PDB file of N, CA, C and O in Angstrom:
ATOM      1  N   MET A   1      87.927 112.466  80.622  1.00  0.00           N
ATOM      2  CA  MET A   1      87.509 111.609  82.304  1.00  0.00           C
ATOM      3  C   MET A   1      88.902 111.220  82.716  1.00  0.00           C
ATOM      4  O   MET A   1      89.830 110.664  82.129  1.00  0.00           O
ATOM      5  N   ILE A   2      88.745 111.655  83.809  1.00  0.00           N
ATOM      6  CA  ILE A   2      90.021 111.239  84.895  1.00  0.00           C
ATOM      7  C   ILE A   2      89.601 110.334  85.741  1.00  0.00           C
ATOM      8  O   ILE A   2      88.612 110.754  86.341  1.00  0.00           O
ATOM      9  N   ASN A   3      89.888 109.355  86.036  1.00  0.00           N
ATOM     10  CA  ASN A   3      90.054 108.418  86.600  1.00  0.00           C
ATOM     11  C   ASN A   3      90.011 108.415  88.722  1.00  0.00           C
ATOM     12  O   ASN A   3      90.740 107.557  89.220  1.00  0.00           O
ATOM     13  N   ARG A   4      89.550 108.935  89.302  1.00  0.00           N
ATOM     14  CA  ARG A   4      89.862 108.806  90.253  1.00  0.00           C
ATOM     15  C   ARG A   4      90.532 108.148  91.628  1.00  0.00           C
ATOM     16  O   ARG A   4      91.131 108.650  92.579  1.00  0.00           O
ATOM     17  N   PHE A   5      90.009 106.296  91.159  1.00  0.00           N
ATOM     18  CA  PHE A   5      90.338 105.491  91.517  1.00  0.00           C
ATOM     19  C   PHE A   5      91.328 104.866  91.505  1.00  0.00           C
ATOM     20  O   PHE A   5      91.790 104.746  90.370  1.00  0.00           O
ATOM     21  N   CYS A   6      92.110 104.207  92.591  1.00  0.00           N
ATOM     22  CA  CYS A   6      93.151 102.994  92.248  1.00  0.00           C
ATOM     23  C   CYS A   6      92.182 101.560  92.744  1.00  0.00           C
ATOM     24  O   CYS A   6      91.223 101.373  93.493  1.00  0.00           O
ATOM     25  N   SER A   7      93.056 100.709  91.846  1.00  0.00           N
ATOM     26  CA  SER A   7      92.922  99.404  92.599  1.00  0.00           C
ATOM     27  C   SER A   7      93.498  99.533  93.551  1.00  0.00           C
ATOM     28  O   SER A   7      94.607 100.032  93.742  1.00  0.00           O
ATOM     29  N   GLY A   8      92.066  98.645  94.913  1.00  0.00           N
ATOM     30  CA  GLY A   8      92.394  98.561  96.373  1.00  0.00           C
ATOM     31  C   GLY A   8      91.671  99.341  96.864  1.00  0.00           C
ATOM     32  O   GLY A   8      91.209  99.000  97.953  1.00  0.00           O
ATOM     33  N   ASP A   9      91.326 100.464  96.407  1.00  0.00           N
ATOM     34  CA  ASP A   9      90.617 101.891  97.106  1.00  0.00           C
ATOM     35  C   ASP A   9      89.564 101.545  97.895  1.00  0.00           C
ATOM     36  O   ASP A   9      89.246 100.445  97.444  1.00  0.00           O
ATOM     37  N   ILE A  10      88.791 101.808  98.832  1.00  0.00           N
ATOM     38  CA  ILE A  10      87.067 101.506  99.520  1.00  0.00           C
ATOM     39  C   ILE A  10      86.838 102.516  99.371  1.00  0.00           C
ATOM     40  O   ILE A  10      87.340 103.498  99.916  1.00  0.00           O
ATOM     41  N   VAL A  11      85.754 102.436  98.333  1.00  0.00           N
ATOM     42  CA  VAL A  11      84.839 103.883  97.796  1.00  0.00           C
ATOM     43  C   VAL A  11      83.407 103.143  98.638  1.00  0.00           C
ATOM     44  O   VAL A  11      83.293 101.939  98.865  1.00  0.00           O
ATOM     45  N   ARG A  12      82.322 104.301  99.036  1.00  0.00           N
ATOM     46  CA  ARG A  12      81.250 104.425  99.617  1.00  0.00           C
ATOM     47  C   ARG A  12      80.276 105.022  98.175  1.00  0.00           C
ATOM     48  O   ARG A  12      80.545 105.868  97.322  1.00  0.00           O
ATOM     49  N   HIS A  13      79.125 104.187  98.377  1.00  0.00           N
ATOM     50  CA  HIS A  13      77.849 104.718  97.097  1.00  0.00           C
ATOM     51  C   HIS A  13      77.349 105.478  98.376  1.00  0.00           C
ATOM     52  O   HIS A  13      77.644 105.240  99.547  1.00  0.00           O
ATOM     53  N   PHE A  14      76.092 106.959  97.610  1.00  0.00           N
ATOM     54  CA  PHE A  14      75.985 107.811  98.317  1.00  0.00           C
ATOM     55  C   PHE A  14      74.586 107.183  98.993  1.00  0.00           C
ATOM     56  O   PHE A  14      74.143 108.004  99.796  1.00  0.00           O
ATOM     57  N   LYS A  15      74.061 106.423  98.945  1.00  0.00           N
ATOM     58  CA  LYS A  15      73.058 106.072  99.472  1.00  0.00           C
ATOM     59  C   LYS A  15      73.514 105.020 100.106  1.00  0.00           C
ATOM     60  O   LYS A  15      72.839 104.007  99.920  1.00  0.00           O
ATOM     61  N   ARG A  16      74.917 104.849 101.160  1.00  0.00           N
ATOM     62  CA  ARG A  16      75.147 104.799 102.772  1.00  0.00           C
ATOM     63  C   ARG A  16      75.075 105.522 103.670  1.00  0.00           C
ATOM     64  O   ARG A  16      75.479 105.253 104.801  1.00  0.00           O
ATOM     65  N   GLU A  17      74.273 107.111 103.149  1.00  0.00           N
ATOM     66  CA  GLU A  17      73.922 107.978 104.238  1.00  0.00           C
ATOM     67  C   GLU A  17      72.610 108.256 104.603  1.00  0.00           C
ATOM     68  O   GLU A  17      72.106 109.147 105.285  1.00  0.00           O
ATOM     69  N   THR A  18      71.952 106.832 103.704  1.00  0.00           N
ATOM     70  CA  THR A  18      70.296 106.921 103.861  1.00  0.00           C
ATOM     71  C   THR A  18      70.058 105.514 105.126  1.00  0.00           C
ATOM     72  O   THR A  18      68.953 105.172 105.548  1.00  0.00           O
ATOM     73  N   LEU A  19      71.641 104.764 105.612  1.00  0.00           N
ATOM     74  CA  LEU A  19      71.168 103.849 105.920  1.00  0.00           C
ATOM     75  C   LEU A  19      70.759 104.519 108.032  1.00  0.00           C
ATOM     76  O   LEU A  19      71.049 105.686 108.299  1.00  0.00           O
ATOM     77  N   SER A  20      70.250 103.770 108.957  1.00  0.00           N
ATOM     78  CA  SER A  20      70.832 103.970 109.945  1.00  0.00           C
ATOM     79  C   SER A  20      71.920 103.792 110.892  1.00  0.00           C
ATOM     80  O   SER A  20      72.842 103.102 110.457  1.00  0.00           O
ATOM     81  N   ASP A  21      72.052 104.241 112.088  1.00  0.00           N
ATOM     82  CA  ASP A  21      73.210 104.399 112.463  1.00  0.00           C
ATOM     83  C   ASP A  21      73.579 102.646 112.782  1.00  0.00           C
ATOM     84  O   ASP A  21      74.674 102.168 112.486  1.00  0.00           O
ATOM     85  N   ASP A  22      72.480 101.848 113.414  1.00  0.00           N
ATOM     86  CA  ASP A  22      73.197 100.623 113.138  1.00  0.00           C
ATOM     87  C   ASP A  22      73.328  99.857 111.395  1.00  0.00           C
ATOM     88  O   ASP A  22      73.877  98.790 111.121  1.00  0.00           O
ATOM     89  N   GLU A  23      72.859 100.499 110.754  1.00  0.00           N
ATOM     90  CA  GLU A  23      72.849  99.437 109.363  1.00  0.00           C
ATOM     91  C   GLU A  23      74.544 100.262 109.258  1.00  0.00           C
ATOM     92  O   GLU A  23      75.308  99.339 108.974  1.00  0.00           O
ATOM     93  N   ARG A  24      75.104 101.161 109.339  1.00  0.00           N
ATOM     94  CA  ARG A  24      75.849 102.035 109.074  1.00  0.00           C
ATOM     95  C   ARG A  24      77.478 101.095 110.228  1.00  0.00           C
ATOM     96  O   ARG A  24      78.696 101.139 110.059  1.00  0.00           O
ATOM     97  N   LYS A  25      76.867 100.591 110.977  1.00  0.00           N
ATOM     98  CA  LYS A  25      78.079  99.588 111.348  1.00  0.00           C
ATOM     99  C   LYS A  25      78.832  98.809 110.347  1.00  0.00           C
ATOM    100  O   LYS A  25      80.062  98.830 110.292  1.00  0.00           O
ATOM    101  N   THR A  26      77.879  97.937 109.343  1.00  0.00           N
ATOM    102  CA  THR A  26      78.414  97.472 108.619  1.00  0.00           C
ATOM    103  C   THR A  26      78.885  97.682 107.431  1.00  0.00           C
ATOM    104  O   THR A  26      79.140  98.868 107.222  1.00  0.00           O
ATOM    105  N   ASN A  27      79.106  96.935 106.533  1.00  0.00           N
ATOM    106  CA  ASN A  27      79.760  97.275 105.640  1.00  0.00           C
ATOM    107  C   ASN A  27      79.147  97.346 104.492  1.00  0.00           C
ATOM    108  O   ASN A  27      79.709  97.070 103.432  1.00  0.00           O
ATOM    109  N   LYS A  28      77.999  97.703 104.580  1.00  0.00           N
ATOM    110  CA  LYS A  28      76.665  98.250 103.883  1.00  0.00           C
ATOM    111  C   LYS A  28      76.899  99.117 102.751  1.00  0.00           C
ATOM    112  O   LYS A  28      77.247 100.221 103.170  1.00  0.00           O
ATOM    113  N   TYR A  29      76.841  99.065 101.219  1.00  0.00           N
ATOM    114  CA  TYR A  29      77.202  99.794 100.596  1.00  0.00           C
ATOM    115  C   TYR A  29      78.667 100.640 100.137  1.00  0.00           C
ATOM    116  O   TYR A  29      78.799 101.754  99.629  1.00  0.00           O
ATOM    117  N   LEU A  30      79.756  99.548 100.573  1.00  0.00           N
ATOM    118  CA  LEU A  30      80.843  99.849 100.640  1.00  0.00           C
ATOM    119  C   LEU A  30      81.941  99.366  99.753  1.00  0.00           C
ATOM    120  O   LEU A  30      82.199  98.199 100.048  1.00  0.00           O
ATOM    121  N   TYR A  31      82.504  99.702  99.019  1.00  0.00           N
ATOM    122  CA  TYR A  31      82.706  98.497  97.953  1.00  0.00           C
ATOM    123  C   TYR A  31      84.369  98.756  97.696  1.00  0.00           C
ATOM    124  O   TYR A  31      84.748  99.918  97.845  1.00  0.00           O
ATOM    125  N   GLU A  32      85.586  97.522  97.239  1.00  0.00           N
ATOM    126  CA  GLU A  32      86.697  97.607  96.902  1.00  0.00           C
ATOM    127  C   GLU A  32      87.014  98.096  95.168  1.00  0.00           C
ATOM    128  O   GLU A  32      86.519  97.395  94.285  1.00  0.00           O
ATOM    129  N   ILE A  33      87.501  98.804  94.948  1.00  0.00           N
ATOM    130  CA  ILE A  33      87.721  99.069  93.543  1.00  0.00           C
ATOM    131  C   ILE A  33      88.773  97.982  92.930  1.00  0.00           C
ATOM    132  O   ILE A  33      89.993  98.085  93.055  1.00  0.00           O
ATOM    133  N   VAL A  34      88.180  97.045  92.326  1.00  0.00           N
ATOM    134  CA  VAL A  34      88.939  96.322  91.388  1.00  0.00           C
ATOM    135  C   VAL A  34      90.068  96.674  90.088  1.00  0.00           C
ATOM    136  O   VAL A  34      91.258  96.451  89.862  1.00  0.00           O
ATOM    137  N   GLY A  35      88.862  97.394  89.364  1.00  0.00           N
ATOM    138  CA  GLY A  35      90.274  98.027  88.787  1.00  0.00           C
ATOM    139  C   GLY A  35      88.973  98.594  87.076  1.00  0.00           C
ATOM    140  O   GLY A  35      87.746  98.625  87.170  1.00  0.00           O
ATOM    141  N   VAL A  36      89.719  98.918  85.850  1.00  0.00           N
ATOM    142  CA  VAL A  36      88.761  99.641  84.992  1.00  0.00           C
ATOM    143  C   VAL A  36      89.217  98.626  83.795  1.00  0.00           C
ATOM    144  O   VAL A  36      90.334  98.616  83.278  1.00  0.00           O
ATOM    145  N   ALA A  37      88.088  97.749  83.453  1.00  0.00           N
ATOM    146  CA  ALA A  37      87.939  96.777  82.482  1.00  0.00           C
ATOM    147  C   ALA A  37      87.554  97.939  80.946  1.00  0.00           C
ATOM    148  O   ALA A  37      86.853  98.950  80.982  1.00  0.00           O
ATOM    149  N   THR A  38      88.408  97.255  79.505  1.00  0.00           N
ATOM    150  CA  THR A  38      87.025  98.066  78.166  1.00  0.00           C
ATOM    151  C   THR A  38      86.077  96.718  77.905  1.00  0.00           C
ATOM    152  O   THR A  38      86.210  95.497  77.992  1.00  0.00           O
ATOM    153  N   HIS A  39      85.437  97.306  77.676  1.00  0.00           N
ATOM    154  CA  HIS A  39      83.499  96.629  76.982  1.00  0.00           C
ATOM    155  C   HIS A  39      84.422  95.730  75.901  1.00  0.00           C
ATOM    156  O   HIS A  39      85.463  96.119  75.371  1.00  0.00           O
ATOM    157  N   SER A  40      83.774  94.433  75.713  1.00  0.00           N
ATOM    158  CA  SER A  40      84.546  93.733  74.729  1.00  0.00           C
ATOM    159  C   SER A  40      84.415  94.112  73.403  1.00  0.00           C
ATOM    160  O   SER A  40      85.070  93.961  72.372  1.00  0.00           O
ATOM    161  N   GLU A  41      82.949  94.869  73.865  1.00  0.00           N
ATOM    162  CA  GLU A  41      82.411  94.943  72.106  1.00  0.00           C
ATOM    163  C   GLU A  41      82.080  96.672  72.069  1.00  0.00           C
ATOM    164  O   GLU A  41      82.026  97.224  70.970  1.00  0.00           O
ATOM    165  N   THR A  42      81.955  97.140  72.815  1.00  0.00           N
ATOM    166  CA  THR A  42      81.483  99.207  72.496  1.00  0.00           C
ATOM    167  C   THR A  42      82.588  99.394  72.738  1.00  0.00           C
ATOM    168  O   THR A  42      83.186 100.107  71.932  1.00  0.00           O
ATOM    169  N   ARG A  43      83.303  98.900  73.836  1.00  0.00           N
ATOM    170  CA  ARG A  43      84.996  99.354  74.089  1.00  0.00           C
ATOM    171  C   ARG A  43      85.488 100.606  75.195  1.00  0.00           C
ATOM    172  O   ARG A  43      86.468 101.197  75.648  1.00  0.00           O
ATOM    173  N   GLU A  44      83.398 100.466  75.261  1.00  0.00           N
ATOM    174  CA  GLU A  44      83.924 101.349  76.582  1.00  0.00           C
ATOM    175  C   GLU A  44      84.425 101.150  77.660  1.00  0.00           C
ATOM    176  O   GLU A  44      84.494  99.988  78.060  1.00  0.00           O
ATOM    177  N   PRO A  45      84.799 101.951  78.253  1.00  0.00           N
ATOM    178  CA  PRO A  45      85.867 101.521  79.630  1.00  0.00           C
ATOM    179  C   PRO A  45      84.978 101.136  80.792  1.00  0.00           C
ATOM    180  O   PRO A  45      83.960 101.820  80.677  1.00  0.00           O
ATOM    181  N   MET A  46      84.897 100.420  81.773  1.00  0.00           N
ATOM    182  CA  MET A  46      83.825 100.097  83.031  1.00  0.00           C
ATOM    183  C   MET A  46      84.741  99.902  84.060  1.00  0.00           C
ATOM    184  O   MET A  46      85.791  99.262  84.007  1.00  0.00           O
ATOM    185  N   MET A  47      84.159 100.630  85.200  1.00  0.00           N
ATOM    186  CA  MET A  47      85.075 100.388  86.561  1.00  0.00           C
ATOM    187  C   MET A  47      84.579  98.800  87.128  1.00  0.00           C
ATOM    188  O   MET A  47      83.416  98.395  87.127  1.00  0.00           O
ATOM    189  N   ILE A  48      85.679  98.106  87.559  1.00  0.00           N
ATOM    190  CA  ILE A  48      84.732  96.824  87.896  1.00  0.00           C
ATOM    191  C   ILE A  48      84.959  97.055  90.084  1.00  0.00           C
ATOM    192  O   ILE A  48      85.903  97.573  90.681  1.00  0.00           O
ATOM    193  N   TYR A  49      84.158  96.660  90.446  1.00  0.00           N
ATOM    194  CA  TYR A  49      84.359  96.768  92.173  1.00  0.00           C
ATOM    195  C   TYR A  49      83.513  95.607  92.733  1.00  0.00           C
ATOM    196  O   TYR A  49      82.700  94.993  92.043  1.00  0.00           O
ATOM    197  N   LYS A  50      83.682  95.433  93.617  1.00  0.00           N
ATOM    198  CA  LYS A  50      83.444  94.184  94.573  1.00  0.00           C
ATOM    199  C   LYS A  50      83.014  94.687  95.928  1.00  0.00           C
ATOM    200  O   LYS A  50      83.625  95.440  96.687  1.00  0.00           O
ATOM    201  N   ALA A  51      81.656  94.028  96.098  1.00  0.00           N
ATOM    202  CA  ALA A  51      80.699  94.326  97.271  1.00  0.00           C
ATOM    203  C   ALA A  51      81.613  93.656  98.193  1.00  0.00           C
ATOM    204  O   ALA A  51      82.324  92.654  98.118  1.00  0.00           O
ATOM    205  N   LEU A  52      81.241  94.962  99.527  1.00  0.00           N
ATOM    206  CA  LEU A  52      82.599  94.093 100.984  1.00  0.00           C
ATOM    207  C   LEU A  52      81.321  94.006 102.159  1.00  0.00           C
ATOM    208  O   LEU A  52      81.544  93.971 103.369  1.00  0.00           O
ATOM    209  N   TYR A  53      79.979  93.980 101.559  1.00  0.00           N
ATOM    210  CA  TYR A  53      78.720  93.057 102.240  1.00  0.00           C
ATOM    211  C   TYR A  53      78.131  91.886 101.452  1.00  0.00           C
ATOM    212  O   TYR A  53      78.333  91.682 100.255  1.00  0.00           O
ATOM    213  N   ASP A  54      77.435  91.197 102.206  1.00  0.00           N
ATOM    214  CA  ASP A  54      76.546  90.110 101.290  1.00  0.00           C
ATOM    215  C   ASP A  54      77.427  88.866 100.905  1.00  0.00           C
ATOM    216  O   ASP A  54      78.223  88.241 101.605  1.00  0.00           O
ATOM    217  N   ASP A  55      77.013  88.661  99.428  1.00  0.00           N
ATOM    218  CA  ASP A  55      78.129  87.594  99.005  1.00  0.00           C
ATOM    219  C   ASP A  55      79.303  88.562  98.291  1.00  0.00           C
ATOM    220  O   ASP A  55      79.954  88.190  97.315  1.00  0.00           O
ATOM    221  N   GLY A  56      79.383  89.221  98.621  1.00  0.00           N
ATOM    222  CA  GLY A  56      81.040  90.103  97.920  1.00  0.00           C
ATOM    223  C   GLY A  56      80.833  89.930  96.092  1.00  0.00           C
ATOM    224  O   GLY A  56      81.545  89.438  95.217  1.00  0.00           O
ATOM    225  N   GLY A  57      79.751  90.473  96.090  1.00  0.00           N
ATOM    226  CA  GLY A  57      79.472  90.025  94.396  1.00  0.00           C
ATOM    227  C   GLY A  57      80.496  91.325  94.135  1.00  0.00           C
ATOM    228  O   GLY A  57      80.969  92.239  94.811  1.00  0.00           O
ATOM    229  N   LEU A  58      80.563  90.765  92.477  1.00  0.00           N
ATOM    230  CA  LEU A  58      81.251  91.404  91.399  1.00  0.00           C
ATOM    231  C   LEU A  58      80.625  92.832  90.445  1.00  0.00           C
ATOM    232  O   LEU A  58      79.579  92.544  89.864  1.00  0.00           O
ATOM    233  N   PHE A  59      80.955  93.832  90.285  1.00  0.00           N
ATOM    234  CA  PHE A  59      79.429  94.714  89.525  1.00  0.00           C
ATOM    235  C   PHE A  59      80.467  95.398  88.317  1.00  0.00           C
ATOM    236  O   PHE A  59      81.589  95.454  88.821  1.00  0.00           O
ATOM    237  N   ALA A  60      80.484  95.776  87.326  1.00  0.00           N
ATOM    238  CA  ALA A  60      80.488  96.552  86.581  1.00  0.00           C
ATOM    239  C   ALA A  60      79.378  97.583  86.239  1.00  0.00           C
ATOM    240  O   ALA A  60      78.175  97.336  86.147  1.00  0.00           O
ATOM    241  N   ARG A  61      80.011  98.818  86.061  1.00  0.00           N
ATOM    242  CA  ARG A  61      79.685 100.104  85.627  1.00  0.00           C
ATOM    243  C   ARG A  61      80.098 100.843  85.056  1.00  0.00           C
ATOM    244  O   ARG A  61      81.064 101.511  85.423  1.00  0.00           O
ATOM    245  N   PRO A  62      79.560 100.965  84.059  1.00  0.00           N
ATOM    246  CA  PRO A  62      80.235 102.411  82.836  1.00  0.00           C
ATOM    247  C   PRO A  62      80.931 103.473  83.664  1.00  0.00           C
ATOM    248  O   PRO A  62      80.319 103.875  84.653  1.00  0.00           O
ATOM    249  N   LEU A  63      82.344 104.077  83.350  1.00  0.00           N
ATOM    250  CA  LEU A  63      83.064 104.445  84.562  1.00  0.00           C
ATOM    251  C   LEU A  63      82.776 105.739  84.315  1.00  0.00           C
ATOM    252  O   LEU A  63      83.064 106.588  85.159  1.00  0.00           O
ATOM    253  N   GLU A  64      82.136 106.099  83.061  1.00  0.00           N
ATOM    254  CA  GLU A  64      81.534 107.753  83.667  1.00  0.00           C
ATOM    255  C   GLU A  64      79.966 107.714  84.345  1.00  0.00           C
ATOM    256  O   GLU A  64      79.497 108.366  85.277  1.00  0.00           O
ATOM    257  N   MET A  65      79.659 107.181  83.901  1.00  0.00           N
ATOM    258  CA  MET A  65      78.230 106.750  84.998  1.00  0.00           C
ATOM    259  C   MET A  65      79.212 106.394  86.993  1.00  0.00           C
ATOM    260  O   MET A  65      78.416 106.286  87.925  1.00  0.00           O
ATOM    261  N   PHE A  66      80.097 106.321  87.198  1.00  0.00           N
ATOM    262  CA  PHE A  66      80.569 105.750  88.154  1.00  0.00           C
ATOM    263  C   PHE A  66      81.065 107.127  88.897  1.00  0.00           C
ATOM    264  O   PHE A  66      80.828 107.557  90.026  1.00  0.00           O
ATOM    265  N   LEU A  67      81.925 107.698  87.705  1.00  0.00           N
ATOM    266  CA  LEU A  67      81.878 108.391  88.452  1.00  0.00           C
ATOM    267  C   LEU A  67      81.637 110.245  88.314  1.00  0.00           C
ATOM    268  O   LEU A  67      82.498 111.113  88.173  1.00  0.00           O
ATOM    269  N   SER A  68      80.103 110.383  88.422  1.00  0.00           N
ATOM    270  CA  SER A  68      79.323 110.793  87.752  1.00  0.00           C
ATOM    271  C   SER A  68      78.933 111.656  89.468  1.00  0.00           C
ATOM    272  O   SER A  68      79.023 110.990  90.500  1.00  0.00           O
ATOM    273  N   GLU A  69      78.555 113.030  89.504  1.00  0.00           N
ATOM    274  CA  GLU A  69      77.880 113.532  90.286  1.00  0.00           C
ATOM    275  C   GLU A  69      75.959 112.453  90.416  1.00  0.00           C
ATOM    276  O   GLU A  69      75.269 111.736  89.692  1.00  0.00           O
ATOM    277  N   VAL A  70      75.920 113.066  91.898  1.00  0.00           N
ATOM    278  CA  VAL A  70      74.225 111.839  92.582  1.00  0.00           C
ATOM    279  C   VAL A  70      73.698 113.858  91.715  1.00  0.00           C
ATOM    280  O   VAL A  70      74.171 114.966  91.462  1.00  0.00           O
ATOM    281  N   ASP A  71      72.750 113.233  91.658  1.00  0.00           N
ATOM    282  CA  ASP A  71      71.453 113.429  91.491  1.00  0.00           C
ATOM    283  C   ASP A  71      70.660 114.475  92.365  1.00  0.00           C
ATOM    284  O   ASP A  71      69.520 114.260  92.777  1.00  0.00           O
ATOM    285  N   HIS A  72      71.255 115.440  92.566  1.00  0.00           N
ATOM    286  CA  HIS A  72      70.806 116.146  93.729  1.00  0.00           C
ATOM    287  C   HIS A  72      69.327 117.007  93.819  1.00  0.00           C
ATOM    288  O   HIS A  72      68.891 117.695  94.743  1.00  0.00           O
ATOM    289  N   GLU A  73      68.640 116.636  92.264  1.00  0.00           N
ATOM    290  CA  GLU A  73      67.157 116.686  92.319  1.00  0.00           C
ATOM    291  C   GLU A  73      66.548 115.465  92.061  1.00  0.00           C
ATOM    292  O   GLU A  73      65.581 115.460  91.299  1.00  0.00           O
ATOM    293  N   LYS A  74      66.916 114.493  92.527  1.00  0.00           N
ATOM    294  CA  LYS A  74      66.726 112.828  92.798  1.00  0.00           C
ATOM    295  C   LYS A  74      66.919 112.817  94.509  1.00  0.00           C
ATOM    296  O   LYS A  74      66.530 112.073  95.409  1.00  0.00           O
ATOM    297  N   TYR A  75      67.531 113.746  94.455  1.00  0.00           N
ATOM    298  CA  TYR A  75      68.268 112.356  96.247  1.00  0.00           C
ATOM    299  C   TYR A  75      68.092 114.197  96.698  1.00  0.00           C
ATOM    300  O   TYR A  75      69.234 114.657  96.705  1.00  0.00           O
ATOM    301  N   PRO A  76      67.398 114.940  96.935  1.00  0.00           N
ATOM    302  CA  PRO A  76      68.085 116.737  97.701  1.00  0.00           C
ATOM    303  C   PRO A  76      68.833 116.413  99.069  1.00  0.00           C
ATOM    304  O   PRO A  76      69.760 117.100  99.496  1.00  0.00           O
ATOM    305  N   ASP A  77      68.337 115.317  99.690  1.00  0.00           N
ATOM    306  CA  ASP A  77      68.723 115.147 100.990  1.00  0.00           C
ATOM    307  C   ASP A  77      70.286 114.650 101.366  1.00  0.00           C
ATOM    308  O   ASP A  77      70.937 114.947 102.368  1.00  0.00           O
ATOM    309  N   VAL A  78      70.697 113.745 100.168  1.00  0.00           N
ATOM    310  CA  VAL A  78      71.970 113.674  99.807  1.00  0.00           C
ATOM    311  C   VAL A  78      73.367 114.330 100.076  1.00  0.00           C
ATOM    312  O   VAL A  78      73.879 114.388  98.958  1.00  0.00           O
ATOM    313  N   LYS A  79      74.050 114.737 100.785  1.00  0.00           N
ATOM    314  CA  LYS A  79      75.144 115.525 101.060  1.00  0.00           C
ATOM    315  C   LYS A  79      76.808 115.214 100.082  1.00  0.00           C
ATOM    316  O   LYS A  79      77.749 115.947  99.777  1.00  0.00           O
ATOM    317  N   GLN A  80      76.460 113.632  99.837  1.00  0.00           N
ATOM    318  CA  GLN A  80      77.756 113.583  99.056  1.00  0.00           C
ATOM    319  C   GLN A  80      78.101 113.920  97.830  1.00  0.00           C
ATOM    320  O   GLN A  80      77.075 113.656  97.204  1.00  0.00           O
ATOM    321  N   LYS A  81      79.079 114.440  96.863  1.00  0.00           N
ATOM    322  CA  LYS A  81      79.081 115.017  96.022  1.00  0.00           C
ATOM    323  C   LYS A  81      78.692 114.136  94.624  1.00  0.00           C
ATOM    324  O   LYS A  81      77.770 114.350  93.837  1.00  0.00           O
ATOM    325  N   TYR A  82      79.673 113.121  94.599  1.00  0.00           N
ATOM    326  CA  TYR A  82      80.034 111.988  93.851  1.00  0.00           C
ATOM    327  C   TYR A  82      79.183 110.309  94.296  1.00  0.00           C
ATOM    328  O   TYR A  82      79.194 109.908  95.460  1.00  0.00           O
ATOM    329  N   ARG A  83      78.703 109.743  93.486  1.00  0.00           N
ATOM    330  CA  ARG A  83      77.898 108.526  93.564  1.00  0.00           C
ATOM    331  C   ARG A  83      79.146 108.004  94.008  1.00  0.00           C
ATOM    332  O   ARG A  83      78.903 106.970  94.629  1.00  0.00           O
ATOM    333  N   PHE A  84      79.869 108.141  93.991  1.00  0.00           N
ATOM    334  CA  PHE A  84      81.099 107.269  94.443  1.00  0.00           C
ATOM    335  C   PHE A  84      81.933 107.907  95.329  1.00  0.00           C
ATOM    336  O   PHE A  84      82.137 109.011  94.824  1.00  0.00           O
ATOM    337  N   GLU A  85      82.505 107.832  96.326  1.00  0.00           N
ATOM    338  CA  GLU A  85      83.311 108.465  96.598  1.00  0.00           C
ATOM    339  C   GLU A  85      84.409 107.558  97.456  1.00  0.00           C
ATOM    340  O   GLU A  85      84.260 106.349  97.634  1.00  0.00           O
ATOM    341  N   LEU A  86      85.675 108.424  98.024  1.00  0.00           N
ATOM    342  CA  LEU A  86      86.223 107.377  98.927  1.00  0.00           C
ATOM    343  C   LEU A  86      86.276 107.062 100.320  1.00  0.00           C
ATOM    344  O   LEU A  86      85.434 107.810 100.816  1.00  0.00           O
ATOM    345  N   VAL A  87      86.792 106.372 101.243  1.00  0.00           N
ATOM    346  CA  VAL A  87      86.203 106.523 102.356  1.00  0.00           C
ATOM    347  C   VAL A  87      87.425 106.807 103.405  1.00  0.00           C
ATOM    348  O   VAL A  87      88.510 106.227 103.432  1.00  0.00           O
ATOM    349  N   ASN A  88      87.071 107.611 104.062  1.00  0.00           N
ATOM    350  CA  ASN A  88      87.952 108.198 104.840  1.00  0.00           C
ATOM    351  C   ASN A  88      88.021 107.822 106.618  1.00  0.00           C
ATOM    352  O   ASN A  88      88.632 108.316 107.565  1.00  0.00           O
ATOM    353  N   GLU A  89      86.876 106.487 106.429  1.00  0.00           N
ATOM    354  CA  GLU A  89      86.605 106.566 107.659  1.00  0.00           C
ATOM    355  C   GLU A  89      88.188 105.739 108.631  1.00  0.00           C
ATOM    356  O   GLU A  89      88.196 105.680 109.860  1.00  0.00           O
TER     357      GLU A  89
END
């Protein structure tokens, strides 16, 4: 599995597509990549990322899940291919 993100990259979650035009003017569903950590017990790689909205919370998600494609059966109207993608705005 190849991590396509670097520390400091700004990414968007696919649910950003579901926001209204006014909501898209905010940073909702935008995150800054902190880096990849290793789970201390399972040794699983975890992506660490920081929300750029609300309280700026810090999150951890299994790297494999972070890099996965959107489930287009569950979300058929989403155009974004991957769960998280680089922001090109």
